[in-house]
Structures are given as structure tokens and as C-alpha cells.
C-alpha positions as CSV (number, residue, x, y, z in Angstrom):
1,M,22.3,23.8,13.2
2,G,25.2,20.4,12.4
3,Y,24.4,19.0,15.9
4,W,25.4,15.5,14.7
5,M,29.0,17.0,13.4
6,L,30.1,18.7,16.8
7,K,28.7,16.2,19.2
8,S,28.6,12.3,17.3
9,H,31.2,13.5,14.7
10,V,29.3,12.6,12.0
11,Q,30.4,14.1,8.8
12,E,28.0,14.2,6.5
13,I,24.1,14.6,6.6
14,A,22.0,14.9,3.3
15,A,18.3,16.2,4.7
16,Q,15.7,16.0,2.1
17,I,12.8,18.6,1.8
18,S,9.2,17.7,0.5
19,L,6.7,20.3,-0.3
20,R,3.1,19.0,-0.2
21,S,-0.1,20.6,-1.0
22,S,-2.8,20.7,1.6
23,E,-4.3,17.8,-0.3
24,G,-0.8,15.7,0.4
25,E,-0.1,16.0,-3.6
26,L,4.0,16.8,-3.7
27,L,4.7,19.7,-5.3
28,Y,8.1,19.7,-5.0
29,R,11.4,18.0,-3.6
30,T,14.9,19.0,-3.2
31,S,17.7,18.1,-1.5
32,L,20.3,19.9,1.7
33,H,24.2,18.6,2.1
34,I,25.2,19.4,5.8
35,R,28.8,19.0,5.7
36,E,29.9,21.9,8.0
37,A,28.7,23.0,11.5
38,K,26.8,25.9,11.1
39,T,23.3,27.6,10.6
40,Y,21.2,26.2,7.9
41,R,18.0,27.7,7.1
42,I,15.0,26.4,4.7
43,E,12.7,28.9,3.6
44,L,8.9,28.5,2.6
45,I,9.1,30.7,0.2
46,D,12.3,29.3,-1.6
47,Q,10.2,26.6,-2.2
48,L,7.3,28.5,-3.6
49,I,9.2,30.5,-5.7
50,A,10.7,26.9,-7.1
51,I,7.2,25.6,-7.9
52,G,6.2,28.8,-9.9
53,F,3.5,29.6,-6.8
54,P,2.2,33.4,-6.9
55,L,3.3,35.1,-3.9
56,D,0.2,37.0,-3.2
57,Q,-1.8,33.6,-2.9
58,P,-2.7,31.8,0.7
59,F,-0.5,28.2,0.1
60,I,-1.2,25.4,3.5
61,G,0.5,22.5,2.7
62,S,3.8,20.9,4.5
63,L,6.7,21.2,4.5
64,E,8.7,18.1,5.4
65,V,12.9,17.4,6.2
66,E,14.1,13.8,6.4
67,F,18.0,13.2,7.4
68,F,20.0,10.9,6.5
69,S,23.4,9.2,7.1
70,T,25.5,6.1,6.7
71,R,26.1,6.7,9.9
72,H,23.7,6.4,13.4
73,L,22.6,9.6,14.4
74,V,22.4,8.8,17.5
75,F,20.2,11.6,18.4
76,P,16.9,10.7,16.6
77,Y,15.5,14.2,16.7
78,P,17.1,17.0,14.8
79,A,18.4,20.4,16.2
80,V,15.4,22.0,13.9
81,A,13.5,25.1,14.8
82,I,10.2,25.8,13.2
83,N,9.8,30.2,13.0
84,Y,6.1,31.7,11.7
85,Y,7.2,35.4,11.6
86,G,5.9,38.3,9.7
87,P,6.1,42.0,10.2
88,A,4.2,41.8,13.6
89,F,5.7,38.4,15.2
90,S,8.0,35.8,15.0
91,T,6.9,32.5,16.8
92,V,9.2,29.3,17.2
93,V,8.6,25.7,18.3
94,H,10.6,23.0,18.5
95,S,8.5,19.6,18.0
96,A,5.8,18.8,15.5
97,Q,4.8,15.5,13.7
98,R,6.8,13.5,12.1
99,V,6.2,9.9,10.1
100,Y,8.0,7.5,11.9
101,N,11.3,5.8,10.2
102,N,9.9,2.3,10.6
103,F,8.3,-0.4,12.1
104,E,9.9,-0.7,15.6
105,D,10.0,3.3,15.6
106,M,5.9,3.3,15.1
107,R,6.0,0.2,17.1
108,N,7.4,1.7,20.4
109,N,6.2,5.4,20.2
110,S,2.4,4.4,19.5
111,H,1.9,1.9,21.6
112,S,-0.4,4.2,24.2
113,H,-3.6,6.6,21.9
114,V,-4.0,9.2,24.3
115,P,-5.5,12.4,23.3
116,E,-2.6,15.7,22.5
117,A,-3.4,17.6,25.0
118,G,-1.2,20.9,27.2
119,F,-1.8,24.3,25.1
120,N,-3.5,27.6,25.8
121,I,-6.5,28.8,23.3
122,Y,-8.4,32.2,23.1
123,A,-11.0,33.4,21.8
124,D,-12.3,36.8,21.2
125,E,-13.5,38.9,18.7
126,D,-9.5,39.2,17.0
127,H,-8.5,36.5,18.3
128,E,-8.7,32.7,18.1
129,P,-7.1,29.3,18.8
130,F,-6.1,26.7,15.6
131,I,-5.1,22.9,15.5
132,S,-3.1,21.4,12.8
133,I,-3.0,17.9,11.5
134,I,-0.8,16.5,9.1
135,N,-1.9,12.5,8.2
136,G,1.1,9.8,7.3
137,P,2.1,7.8,3.5
138,E,-1.4,5.6,4.0
139,A,-4.4,7.4,3.2
140,L,-7.8,6.9,5.9
141,H,-11.5,6.4,5.7
142,Q,-13.4,7.5,8.9
143,A,-11.1,9.1,10.5
144,P,-13.3,11.0,13.7
145,L,-12.0,14.1,15.5
146,L,-12.4,14.7,18.9
147,M,-12.6,18.0,20.9
148,E,-12.8,19.2,24.4
149,F,-12.0,22.3,25.6
150,Y,-11.8,23.0,29.2
151,N,-12.2,27.1,30.5
152,S,-11.0,28.8,33.6
153,K,-13.8,27.7,35.8
154,N,-12.8,23.4,34.5
155,E,-16.1,23.6,32.6
156,K,-15.9,21.0,29.7
157,L,-17.6,21.4,26.0
158,T,-16.7,18.4,23.3
159,H,-17.6,18.7,19.7
160,E,-16.5,15.8,17.8
161,I,-16.0,16.3,13.6
162,S,-15.1,13.1,11.1
163,Y,-13.4,13.4,8.1
164,P,-14.5,10.8,5.3
165,T,-11.4,10.4,4.3
166,L,-8.2,11.2,5.1
167,Q,-5.4,11.2,2.4
168,A,-1.8,10.4,2.7
169,Y,0.2,13.4,3.5
170,Q,-2.9,15.9,4.1
171,T,-3.1,18.6,6.1
172,C,-5.9,19.8,7.9
173,L,-6.6,23.3,9.8
174,I,-9.0,23.4,12.2
175,Y,-10.4,26.7,13.4
176,P,-12.4,25.2,17.2
177,S,-13.9,28.7,17.8
178,R,-15.5,28.3,13.9
179,E,-16.8,24.9,14.8
180,V,-18.5,25.9,18.5
181,E,-19.3,28.6,20.6
182,L,-15.7,28.5,21.8
183,Q,-15.7,32.6,22.2
184,K,-18.7,32.8,24.9
185,F,-17.3,29.5,26.5
186,L,-13.9,30.8,27.1
187,D,-15.9,33.9,28.6
188,G,-12.2,36.3,27.5
189,Q,-10.4,33.8,29.5
190,P,-7.4,31.5,27.9
191,G,-8.5,28.0,28.2
192,T,-7.1,24.3,27.4
193,A,-8.3,21.3,25.1
194,K,-7.7,18.1,24.5
195,I,-7.3,16.7,20.8
196,T,-8.1,12.9,19.7
197,C,-7.5,12.3,16.2
198,K,-6.4,9.4,14.1
199,V,-3.8,9.4,11.4
200,S,-1.8,6.8,9.6
201,W,2.4,6.4,10.5
202,I,3.1,9.6,12.4
203,F,3.9,10.8,15.4
204,P,0.7,12.7,16.7
205,R,2.8,15.4,18.4
206,L,0.4,18.4,17.0
207,L,1.4,22.1,16.0
208,V,-1.5,24.2,17.5
209,G,-1.4,27.8,18.6
210,N,-3.4,30.9,18.3
211,I,-4.0,33.9,15.7
212,Q,-4.9,37.4,16.3
213,R,-6.3,38.7,12.8
214,S,-5.6,42.5,13.2
215,L,-2.1,42.2,13.2
216,P,-2.5,39.6,11.7
217,A,-0.1,37.6,14.1
218,M,0.1,34.0,15.6
219,T,1.9,32.1,17.8
220,I,2.7,28.4,17.8
221,T,3.6,25.4,20.5
222,H,3.4,21.9,20.5
223,T,1.2,19.7,22.2
224,Y,1.5,16.9,24.9
225,Y,0.3,13.6,26.2
226,D,-2.7,13.0,28.3
227,C,-1.6,11.3,31.3
228,S,-5.1,11.6,32.8
229,K,-5.5,7.6,32.6
230,A,-1.8,6.5,33.1
231,S,-1.3,4.3,36.1
232,S,1.8,2.0,35.0
233,E,4.6,1.8,37.0
234,S,6.9,3.8,34.3
235,D,4.5,6.6,34.6
236,Y,5.5,7.5,38.0
237,W,9.0,8.3,39.6
238,R,10.6,6.9,42.9
239,P,9.9,8.9,46.0
240,A,13.0,11.4,46.5
241,E,16.5,10.4,48.5
242,P,17.6,12.5,51.1
243,Q,19.2,16.1,49.3
244,W,17.3,16.1,46.7
245,L,13.8,17.4,45.9
246,P,11.0,15.4,44.0
247,A,10.9,17.4,40.8
248,T,11.5,21.0,39.8
249,L,12.1,23.5,36.8
250,M,14.2,26.5,36.6
251,I,12.3,28.8,34.3
252,P,12.7,33.0,33.4
253,L,10.3,35.4,35.0
254,T,9.9,38.9,33.0
255,L,7.8,41.2,35.0
256,Q,8.6,44.8,34.2
257,R,6.2,47.5,33.4
258,N,3.4,45.6,31.5
259,L,5.2,42.4,31.1
260,F,3.6,39.1,32.4
261,T,4.8,35.4,32.9
262,K,2.3,32.6,34.1
263,A,3.0,28.9,34.5
264,Y,0.0,27.0,33.5
265,F,-0.9,23.3,34.7
266,Y,-3.2,21.3,32.6
267,P,-5.6,18.4,33.3
268,I,-3.5,16.1,32.0
269,Y,-1.7,14.1,35.3
270,P,-1.4,10.6,36.2
271,P,-3.8,10.2,39.5
272,N,-2.2,11.8,42.4
273,T,-2.2,14.9,44.3
274,L,0.7,17.3,43.6
275,I,2.2,20.3,45.9
276,I,3.6,23.1,44.1
277,D,6.4,25.3,45.9
278,L,8.1,28.3,44.3
279,E,11.1,30.1,45.2
280,I,12.6,33.2,43.5
281,Y,16.0,34.2,42.9
282,N,17.9,37.1,41.1
283,Q,20.5,36.7,38.7
284,E,23.2,35.9,41.2
285,G,21.3,32.9,42.6
286,R,20.1,34.5,46.0
287,L,16.9,33.6,47.4
288,L,15.0,36.8,47.5
289,G,11.6,35.1,48.3
290,K,9.3,31.6,48.2
291,K,5.8,30.4,48.6
292,D,5.0,27.2,49.7
293,Q,2.0,25.4,48.0
294,C,0.9,28.4,45.8
295,L,-1.1,25.0,44.0
296,A,-2.7,22.0,44.8
297,L,-2.9,20.1,41.8
298,H,-5.8,17.1,42.3
299,S,-5.3,15.4,38.9
300,Q,-9.3,14.1,39.1
301,Q,-10.4,17.1,40.5
302,S,-7.9,20.3,39.8
303,G,-8.3,20.7,35.8
304,Y,-6.9,23.5,34.7
305,Q,-4.5,25.8,36.5
306,S,-2.2,28.9,36.8
307,V,0.3,30.5,38.7
308,S,0.5,34.5,38.1
309,F,4.0,35.1,38.7
310,K,3.6,38.8,39.0
311,D,1.1,38.7,42.3
312,I,3.3,36.4,44.0
313,C,6.2,39.0,43.5
314,K,4.4,41.7,44.7
315,K,2.5,39.8,47.9
316,L,6.4,38.9,48.7
317,D,7.1,42.6,48.4
318,L,10.1,42.2,45.9
319,D,10.9,44.7,43.0
320,T,9.6,43.2,39.5
321,E,11.9,45.4,37.7
322,Q,14.7,43.2,38.1
323,N,15.3,40.0,36.2
324,L,14.0,37.5,38.0
325,A,14.1,33.4,37.5
326,A,11.7,31.0,39.7
327,R,12.2,27.5,40.6
328,L,9.0,25.4,40.9
329,I,9.0,22.3,43.2
330,A,6.7,19.7,42.8
331,R,5.8,17.4,46.0
332,T,3.5,14.7,47.8
333,E,2.1,16.1,50.7
334,D,2.7,12.4,52.1
335,G,6.3,11.7,50.3
336,S,4.9,9.6,47.7
337,R,6.1,9.3,44.3
338,I,5.1,12.0,41.5
339,P,4.2,11.1,38.0
340,A,7.2,10.7,35.5
341,R,6.2,13.6,33.3
342,I,4.6,16.8,35.2
343,K,3.9,19.4,32.1
344,L,2.9,22.8,32.3
345,G,2.7,25.6,29.7
346,L,5.0,29.0,30.3
347,D,4.1,32.2,29.0
348,L,5.9,35.1,28.9
349,G,3.9,37.7,27.3
350,V,2.2,41.5,27.5
351,E,-0.7,42.4,29.7
352,G,-3.9,42.4,27.5
353,Q,-2.2,41.2,24.2
354,Q,-3.2,37.7,24.4
355,M,-0.4,36.7,22.4
356,P,1.9,35.1,24.8
357,C,4.3,32.2,23.6
358,N,3.3,28.9,25.4
359,I,6.5,27.1,26.2
360,C,5.8,23.4,26.3
361,T,8.0,22.1,28.7
362,N,8.3,19.8,32.5
363,L,9.3,20.0,35.8
364,Q,12.4,17.7,36.0
365,P,12.1,14.6,38.3
366,F,15.3,14.2,40.7
367,N,18.5,12.4,39.2
368,P,21.3,11.2,41.2
369,A,22.8,9.5,38.2
370,L,23.3,12.9,36.1
371,E,25.7,13.9,39.4
372,N,28.3,11.3,37.6
373,K,27.8,12.9,33.9
374,P,31.2,15.0,33.0
375,T,29.8,17.0,30.4
376,S,26.1,18.6,29.2
377,F,25.5,19.8,25.7
378,R,23.0,22.4,25.1
379,W,22.2,24.1,21.9
380,A,19.5,26.4,20.7
381,P,18.7,29.2,18.1
382,I,19.3,32.8,18.5
383,L,16.6,34.7,16.9
384,A,19.0,38.0,16.1
385,D,16.5,39.3,13.0
386,R,14.5,40.6,15.4
387,E,14.2,43.7,17.7
388,K,14.4,42.3,20.8
389,S,15.8,39.2,21.3
390,T,17.2,36.9,24.4
391,V,18.9,34.2,25.1
392,W,18.5,32.7,28.9
393,L,21.9,30.7,30.2
394,I,20.5,28.9,33.7
395,N,22.6,26.6,36.6
396,S,19.8,25.1,38.8
397,S,18.9,21.6,40.0
398,S,16.7,19.5,42.5
399,H,19.5,19.4,45.2
400,V,18.0,20.7,48.6
401,D,20.7,22.9,49.5
402,Y,22.5,23.7,45.9
403,T,25.6,24.8,45.9
404,R,27.6,24.1,42.1
405,S,28.8,26.8,39.9
406,A,28.7,26.3,36.3
407,Q,31.1,27.2,33.7
408,I,29.4,27.3,30.4
409,D,31.6,27.5,27.0
410,L,29.7,29.2,24.7
411,T,30.1,29.0,20.8
412,F,27.5,30.9,18.5
413,F,27.0,29.9,14.6
414,R,25.8,31.9,11.7
415,E,24.6,30.9,8.4
416,K,27.0,32.6,5.9
417,D,30.9,30.5,6.6
418,T,31.6,28.2,9.2
419,E,33.3,31.3,11.2
420,T,32.4,30.9,15.0
421,L,32.6,33.3,18.4
422,K,33.6,31.9,21.5
423,R,32.9,33.1,25.0
424,T,32.9,31.7,28.1
425,I,30.5,32.1,31.7
426,I,30.6,31.3,34.4
427,L,27.1,31.1,36.9
428,P,26.6,30.7,40.3
429,P,23.9,28.0,42.0
430,H,20.5,29.3,40.8
431,G,22.4,31.8,39.0
432,F,21.0,32.8,35.8
433,R,23.0,35.0,32.5
434,I,20.6,36.8,29.9
435,I,22.2,37.8,26.1
436,Y,20.1,40.5,24.4
437,A,21.1,39.8,20.5
438,Q,20.7,43.5,20.1
439,E,23.0,44.9,22.7
440,D,25.5,42.6,22.4
441,Q,27.8,44.0,20.0
442,E,29.8,41.6,19.1
443,L,27.4,39.1,18.8
444,C,25.2,41.3,16.8
445,Q,28.1,42.1,15.0
446,F,29.1,38.5,14.0
447,L,25.2,37.9,13.4
448,E,24.7,40.3,11.5
449,N,21.1,40.8,12.2
450,T,20.2,37.3,11.0
451,I,19.1,34.2,12.9
452,G,22.3,32.3,14.1
453,W,22.6,29.1,16.2
454,F,24.3,28.7,19.8
455,T,26.4,25.6,21.7
456,A,26.8,25.6,25.5
457,V,29.2,22.7,27.5
458,S,29.3,23.0,30.7
459,P,31.0,20.1,32.9
460,N,27.8,20.7,35.2
461,P,25.0,18.9,33.6
462,Y,22.7,21.3,35.2
463,T,21.8,23.9,32.9
464,S,19.5,25.1,30.6
465,T,18.8,27.7,28.1
466,Y,15.6,30.0,26.8
467,Y,15.0,31.8,23.8
468,F,13.2,35.0,23.0
469,T,11.7,37.3,20.9
470,E,9.5,40.3,22.0
471,D,7.8,42.5,18.8
472,S,6.4,45.7,19.2
473,S,3.1,44.6,18.3
474,G,3.2,42.4,22.1
475,V,3.2,38.9,20.3
476,V,6.2,37.2,22.3
477,G,7.6,34.0,20.7
478,G,10.4,31.8,22.4
479,D,11.2,28.3,23.5
480,H,13.5,26.0,25.3
481,G,16.5,24.9,24.3
482,F,17.6,21.4,23.2
């Protein structure tokens, strides 16, 4: 999306697109001029056709998109979503590896080499996880890769491989269940992993996920820092002030029929003991039920844990056929400071399918400075090319008693031209609205069953967005907005 034109009034941007083989060889390079605030699409198949690659053959490699402007882009990470799709699935993620812009960028973002973690893996007769690693612009010799796996019993399995040489821009695809007895180790339950790898001049935010062979289909997400050994002042947030909760996150719940929503907490937090409380709200922002201390996270002991929202709602005697949202609250028993990064994996899926989305998101520490922010600007794609595509708009904050409604001005963008569709909605405190792309006649007619983008502008700084697809195969894709 032409984000910079809307947010920073940058009038022209050039994008350079580089297609490389798995060995890092440059196969094709083209450019794209971004002069309009609309949806832009870069299709891998178009790049392959341009080089005469046979489309009935599998392709493994990388696609790099770089953005350039004569003006400062301000926001360094572009409004780009990565969408893998096929007849039975559509899966999306907003972040992956990127080559550092310069020495300052590299120094600021590679000061601590820690494992990448915070994602779910599945291994059985029909499912297997994968890990992708792309090297930067310099070749490496003797590049070790350490994989640590954790199961639902918090047992640990370690495996190491070594690459004698990693060529510049080389792509490596690792299938862990082909390296170790992962199926036996996980025993039919989801697990997680920590990946320690050596790459050159590239931010190691890895694209990872799971494959279902029988469909075939895949789901993707991105990794996150392992902060379990972090102990500096910047790794913690100050204790909560009166009228504020230490950290919260409002998330969508899909619990109807055979749908489930779970939140996964990983063994990646700085030394601390965290208590997770839970509140359930309906669409109008009414508190329906709560559960204190649904989890206790002892960073050095607890390991890999999850919250099943369907189980909790049933215990609270709540109707799970209605649309619901949950506010997660993190605190300490003694009121001491909490970690600045409390990452979790948000899974929405179909029971028995083992192909949910696995959204990488964080609880937001309380921040009174947001009270003085005059405008919030959110944006996200709409995957309206799929049969079941939804967008969630949420209004929630870390206030103990939150009473602020949110007027949100929505603008929808499409690919074929610069026409827009505008509407305004109002969300009550802790309330939410769901847009069903295929059931919204006006939006459906505007997007014409193609992918679009939207912006959500509000004087309320506490709005957030999510977007999802659900295929009839049972594969769910989704991510949080920007």
C-alpha cells in the first residue's frame, strides 16, 4: 500500500524487486514506481514467467523488495504483507528477514545475538514444520545452526547442523522432522523451537511455519527474540501507575461450532514471574466474565504454556456461538516491573485440523503518554479474494476502568485504480466490529473479489486491527494489522 503518501506525504517511491535462486544467484530484477495511494501487488509467478521458468516445476529461492525515495521515509518498515496461497489455503505474515540499510542500522539491530523463537510446530504423518533462512550479501564459512525443540511436557530436544559455506543471499529450507525424531517427541501435540543461526548483514527475523502434505497447504508466521537471558534496564517496563494495568492485549475469539482460539506463551521471557488474568467481552464492550490467574509464567521454570479460550468460556457458562473478544492482563504478584516484551502466539483455527494461524503479537505495556496522541493511524490488507475473509476493529486500553469510545474513519483501497470507499464507525470501550468481506455487499462490489487495503484513522490512540481468512479445507490464515 502507498502508506508513505498518506502518513508522511512522500509523493514518489521506487521499489526494486530482485528474484534470486536458492544459491543466491540473481535471476531477475525489475522496478515498480509507487505514485498513488492504492493497493500494489507483486506476484512471484510474474517474475518466473519473465525468466522463462517452467511453471510446472517447483521453485525455491528468495524475493527481495527494496524501497527508495529522495525524501526520508520516516517509517522504515513498509506496509507490505507476504501472502502464500493455493486452492486450499491463504496464509499471511507482515515481517521477514531484511538486509540492513547501512552500518548504523546493523549496529542498532544486531547488538545482541540471541535465538529466534516464539512460534508453534506440528509433526505427525500429515504435518511437518519448516524453517527458512536467507543469508545476507556476504558469504559465510562454517555457519552453524542450533535448533532447540520444546514439547507440551516442557521436555527439550536439541539438534545442530552446520553449513560449510553459506553463499551471499543463499536460501536454506530446513525440515526439522526429517533431521530428528520430532513426531515421537511432540506426541501429537503442538510444540515450539528456538533457532540460533549465523547470517551476514541481514536481520534474522525468520519466516517459519507448518505444512500439511495431503491438501497441500501451509501456514506461516515470523520468529521473535528469545529474551530469556535479557536482564538490562531496557528489558523491563516500569511498575504500573494508579488507574493503569501493567500490560494488556485485546484479541479476537472465534469459538463457534468447531472453531477454537488459543494463546501460547513461550520460554522466552526475561527473569520474572508473570500472572495472566483474563476478561471476556461481547461486541458492545460488555464484560461477560473474568478469570484471575489463568496462567502463572515462571520464566525459568514454566516453559511452553497455552490458554484455551473455549474451555475457559465454557467454565464461565458463556455462549460461545456469539462473537467475543478477550483482554489478556499481565501483572506480577508483588507489583514489581514486568518485561517490556511479552510475546505470545495467537492461534485461531479449526479443531482437529492443526493448521491454525499463529500470529506473533505482544501485550502492550501501559503508556500514559498515549493520552496526548491526537491521532492513531492503522492499516492492514483485506484478503477479499478468499471465501471467508474478515477484519476485526477493536477499541481497548490498559486503563483499569476504560470509558473512551473510538470514532474510526475507514478508507478502503483497491488495486485497479485510485478510487476509495469510505465509512465511519464508532466502537464502545472494549468493543469491536467485524467486517465480513464477502457478506458486505458494498465492500464486495468495490473490491471485486480481489485483495485490498484499508486505513483506520481515529482520535483514539487505543484502536487495533486483525485480519483473517478461513478456507473450507480448515486452514486459517491471519495476522495483526500495522
